[in-house]
C-alpha positions as CSV (number, residue, x, y, z in Angstrom):
1,M,0.0,0.0,0.0
2,S,1.1,3.6,-0.5
3,L,2.4,5.5,2.5
4,S,0.5,8.5,4.0
5,A,2.1,11.7,4.9
6,P,4.2,11.3,8.1
7,I,2.8,12.2,11.5
8,H,4.9,12.8,14.5
9,S,3.3,11.3,17.6
10,S,3.6,14.4,19.8
11,T,2.0,16.6,17.1
12,A,-0.9,14.2,16.7
13,A,-1.3,14.1,20.4
14,A,-1.3,17.8,20.8
15,D,-3.9,18.3,18.0
16,S,-6.0,15.3,19.1
17,G,-5.7,14.2,15.5
18,P,-5.8,10.6,14.1
19,L,-3.3,8.2,15.6
20,S,-0.6,7.1,13.1
21,V,-0.4,3.3,12.9
22,L,2.3,1.1,11.4
23,I,1.6,-2.6,10.5
24,V,4.5,-5.0,10.4
25,D,3.8,-8.7,9.5
26,D,5.3,-11.0,7.0
27,E,1.9,-12.6,6.2
28,P,0.0,-10.6,3.5
29,I,-3.4,-12.0,4.7
30,A,-2.7,-10.9,8.2
31,R,-1.6,-7.4,7.1
32,A,-4.7,-7.0,4.9
33,R,-7.0,-8.0,7.7
34,I,-5.6,-5.5,10.1
35,E,-5.8,-2.8,7.4
36,R,-9.5,-3.8,6.8
37,L,-10.3,-3.6,10.5
38,L,-8.7,-0.2,10.8
39,A,-9.9,1.3,7.5
40,D,-13.2,2.8,8.6
41,D,-11.9,4.2,11.9
42,P,-11.6,8.0,11.7
43,Q,-9.3,8.0,14.7
44,I,-6.7,5.9,12.8
45,R,-4.3,6.8,10.0
46,I,-2.2,4.0,8.6
47,V,1.3,5.3,7.7
48,G,2.8,2.0,6.6
49,S,2.3,-1.7,6.1
50,C,5.5,-3.7,5.8
51,A,6.4,-7.4,5.4
52,S,9.7,-7.3,7.2
53,V,11.9,-5.3,9.6
54,A,14.2,-4.3,6.7
55,L,11.3,-2.9,4.7
56,C,10.1,-1.0,7.7
57,E,13.5,0.6,8.2
58,R,13.4,1.9,4.6
59,L,10.3,4.0,5.3
60,D,10.7,7.7,5.3
61,S,12.6,8.6,8.5
62,A,10.0,11.4,9.2
63,I,7.4,8.7,9.8
64,V,7.0,8.3,13.6
65,P,4.1,5.9,14.4
66,D,2.1,6.3,17.6
67,L,1.1,2.6,17.5
68,V,2.6,-0.5,15.8
69,F,0.8,-3.8,15.2
70,L,3.8,-6.1,15.2
71,D,4.4,-9.7,14.4
72,V,7.1,-11.5,16.4
73,R,8.6,-14.2,14.1
74,M,9.5,-12.9,10.7
75,P,12.3,-13.9,8.2
76,Q,15.8,-12.7,9.0
77,R,14.9,-10.3,11.9
78,D,12.0,-10.5,14.4
79,G,9.7,-7.9,15.9
80,F,12.0,-7.3,18.9
81,D,14.8,-6.4,16.5
82,L,12.5,-3.7,15.1
83,L,11.9,-2.3,18.5
84,E,15.7,-2.1,19.1
85,S,16.0,-0.3,15.8
86,F,13.3,2.2,16.9
87,E,15.1,2.6,20.2
88,A,18.4,3.5,18.5
89,R,16.6,6.2,16.5
90,G,14.8,7.6,19.6
91,I,11.4,6.4,18.5
92,H,9.1,4.9,21.2
93,P,5.8,3.8,19.7
94,F,3.2,1.8,21.7
95,V,3.0,-1.8,20.5
96,I,0.3,-4.5,20.1
97,F,2.0,-7.8,19.2
98,V,0.1,-9.9,16.8
99,T,1.4,-13.5,16.6
100,A,0.5,-17.2,16.5
101,H,3.1,-18.0,19.2
102,T,2.4,-18.0,22.9
103,N,5.9,-18.2,24.2
104,Y,6.9,-14.6,23.5
105,A,4.2,-13.1,25.8
106,V,6.5,-12.4,28.8
107,D,9.1,-10.8,26.6
108,A,6.4,-8.8,24.8
109,Y,5.0,-7.3,28.0
110,D,8.5,-6.7,29.3
111,A,9.1,-4.6,26.1
112,G,6.1,-2.5,27.1
113,A,3.4,-4.1,24.9
114,I,-0.1,-2.7,25.3
115,D,-1.6,-6.1,24.3
116,Y,-0.7,-9.5,22.9
117,L,-3.1,-10.7,20.1
118,L,-2.9,-14.4,19.5
119,K,-3.7,-15.6,15.9
120,P,-6.4,-16.4,15.0
121,F,-8.4,-13.7,16.8
122,D,-11.9,-12.4,16.1
123,D,-13.0,-8.9,15.4
124,V,-14.2,-8.4,19.0
125,R,-10.8,-9.3,20.5
126,F,-9.1,-6.9,18.0
127,E,-11.4,-4.1,18.9
128,K,-10.7,-4.6,22.6
129,A,-7.0,-4.4,22.0
130,L,-7.4,-1.3,19.8
131,S,-9.7,0.4,22.4
132,R,-7.1,-0.2,25.1
133,A,-4.4,1.3,22.9
134,K,-6.5,4.4,22.2
135,T,-7.0,4.9,25.9
136,V,-3.3,4.5,26.7
137,L,-2.3,6.8,23.9
138,R,-4.8,9.5,24.8
139,L,-3.5,9.4,28.4
140,D,0.0,9.7,27.1
141,C,-1.1,12.8,25.2
142,N,-1.5,14.6,28.5
143,E,2.3,14.8,28.7
144,Y,2.1,17.5,26.0
145,D,0.6,21.0,26.1
146,N,-1.5,22.5,23.3
147,R,1.6,23.7,21.6
148,G,3.2,20.3,21.5
149,N,5.7,21.1,24.3
150,H,6.6,18.3,26.6
151,V,5.3,18.5,30.1
152,P,7.5,16.5,32.5
153,A,5.5,13.7,34.2
154,A,5.5,13.3,37.9
155,V,8.3,11.1,39.2
156,P,6.7,7.6,39.8
157,E,7.0,5.9,43.2
158,P,9.8,3.3,43.3
159,Q,8.5,-0.2,42.4
160,P,8.9,-2.8,45.1
161,W,11.3,-5.7,44.4
162,V,9.5,-8.8,43.2
163,D,9.8,-12.2,44.8
164,R,9.2,-14.0,41.4
165,L,10.3,-13.6,37.8
166,L,8.2,-14.6,34.8
167,V,10.1,-16.7,32.2
168,C,9.0,-18.8,29.3
169,E,9.9,-22.4,28.8
170,G,8.4,-23.9,25.6
171,K,4.7,-23.0,25.7
172,R,4.7,-22.6,29.5
173,I,5.0,-19.3,31.4
174,L,6.8,-20.0,34.7
175,L,7.1,-18.1,37.9
176,I,10.6,-18.5,39.3
177,P,11.2,-17.5,43.0
178,T,14.0,-15.0,43.1
179,S,15.3,-16.7,46.2
180,N,16.3,-19.7,44.1
181,I,18.2,-17.6,41.5
182,E,22.0,-18.0,41.8
183,L,23.3,-16.3,38.7
184,I,22.1,-14.3,35.7
185,Q,24.3,-13.8,32.6
186,V,23.6,-12.2,29.2
187,T,24.8,-13.7,26.0
188,G,23.9,-11.8,22.9
189,K,20.2,-11.0,23.1
190,L,19.4,-13.7,25.7
191,A,19.6,-13.6,29.5
192,K,20.4,-16.9,31.2
193,I,18.8,-17.3,34.6
194,F,20.5,-20.1,36.6
195,V,18.4,-21.8,39.2
196,R,20.3,-24.6,40.9
197,R,21.1,-26.9,38.0
198,H,18.5,-25.5,35.6
199,C,19.0,-22.6,33.2
200,Y,16.1,-20.5,31.8
201,L,16.4,-18.3,28.8
202,T,14.6,-14.9,28.3
203,R,14.9,-11.9,26.1
204,Q,14.4,-9.6,29.0
205,S,17.3,-7.1,29.4
206,L,19.7,-7.4,32.3
207,R,18.8,-3.9,33.4
208,S,15.1,-4.7,33.6
209,I,15.8,-7.8,35.6
210,E,18.2,-6.0,37.9
211,E,15.6,-3.4,38.7
212,R,13.2,-6.1,40.0
213,L,15.7,-7.9,42.2
214,D,16.2,-7.1,45.9
215,K,19.6,-5.3,46.0
216,R,20.2,-6.7,49.5
217,Y,20.7,-10.1,48.0
218,F,21.8,-9.5,44.4
219,V,24.6,-7.4,42.9
220,R,25.7,-6.6,39.4
221,V,29.4,-7.4,39.1
222,H,29.8,-6.9,35.3
223,R,27.8,-5.4,32.5
224,S,26.7,-8.9,31.6
225,T,26.4,-10.6,35.0
226,I,24.3,-10.4,38.2
227,V,25.1,-12.8,41.1
228,K,23.5,-13.7,44.4
229,L,25.7,-12.4,47.2
230,E,25.5,-15.6,49.2
231,Q,26.8,-17.6,46.2
232,I,30.2,-15.8,46.5
233,V,32.8,-18.0,48.1
234,A,36.1,-16.6,46.9
235,L,37.7,-13.7,45.0
236,H,41.0,-13.6,43.2
237,P,42.6,-10.3,42.0
238,L,43.2,-9.9,38.3
239,L,44.9,-7.2,36.2
240,H,43.6,-3.6,36.0
241,G,41.6,-3.8,39.2
242,D,39.3,-6.7,38.1
243,C,38.6,-9.8,40.2
244,E,37.7,-13.3,39.5
245,V,34.6,-14.4,41.5
246,L,34.1,-18.0,42.4
247,L,30.5,-19.0,43.1
248,E,29.3,-21.9,45.3
249,R,27.8,-23.5,42.2
250,G,31.3,-23.8,40.8
251,T,31.0,-21.0,38.2
252,R,33.7,-18.4,37.8
253,V,32.7,-14.8,36.8
254,T,34.5,-11.5,36.5
255,L,34.0,-8.6,38.9
256,S,34.9,-5.6,36.7
257,R,36.5,-2.5,38.3
258,R,33.5,-0.5,37.0
259,Y,31.1,-2.5,39.2
260,R,33.3,-3.1,42.2
261,A,31.8,-0.2,44.2
262,R,28.5,-2.1,44.2
263,L,30.1,-4.9,46.1
264,Q,32.1,-2.6,48.4
265,P,30.2,-3.3,51.6
266,F,30.9,-7.0,51.1
267,L,34.5,-6.5,50.1
268,S,35.6,-3.9,52.6
269,A,37.1,-6.3,55.2
270,I,38.8,-8.3,52.4
271,E,40.3,-5.2,50.8
272,R,41.9,-4.1,54.1
273,D,43.6,-7.5,54.3
274,F,44.7,-7.9,50.7
275,G,45.3,-4.3,49.7
276,W,42.7,-4.0,46.9
277,I,41.9,-0.4,48.1
278,S,42.3,2.2,45.4
279,R,45.3,4.6,45.8
280,S,42.9,7.5,46.5
281,R,41.4,5.7,49.5
282,S,44.7,4.3,50.8
283,S,46.6,7.6,50.6
284,P,47.0,9.4,54.0
285,D,44.8,12.4,54.6
286,R,46.3,15.7,53.8
């Protein structure tokens, strides 16, 4: 289909105009159906309909969608790759995932999805998801004044630490007690959550996981690693201020100099004995 003139989300929000919608799905029938369901809605303006992430990235850079109907599994690159591409460009649309697969639900909601439509869905279910998106988008519009200027939102209250994490295993969604987690490491786009002798995979970012863990019991020791404090049984100094950390489970990880301060309360006594204190701290007061 041809592309409409671009709409910037903040402008549409300020003018209470139609919401710009992008459709990304590798199945022509699926795209056509969503287009049909949206066609007669005066509050919607379709700015693009693409069969792949690559085609979506070739759209006019001025097109900034308010809402994306997004498939997960597509050739070469998936829907999460598109969201990462948007993030790199400073674009933050709201998303409704449309997929035939149940096992991406946790990752989708972790990515901030408004809804998760499982194929096949009926018109009523689609309308429910769209109505929810409109409500969320109109509330988001309140962050802009009538000139399109951003109005800073109130600082939210800190979220409490969770005692369980959601992960997918096959078609199951599991609730893992955080008290059982020993180690979390990121490899590529996947986070590995080690629970005793089992390893769960998730596409949740390490930062999002870290924000939900109780910092009295978990500490980030490297840009790719979080460990449970009680798992640490030994530390061995390495070059450039790094340390090798031996865990009770037998795994060895690196404590980088950048993250050593986070472990400082635990290390303070050891540093006094082994001289790992930085020169600035060990120098006499002047």
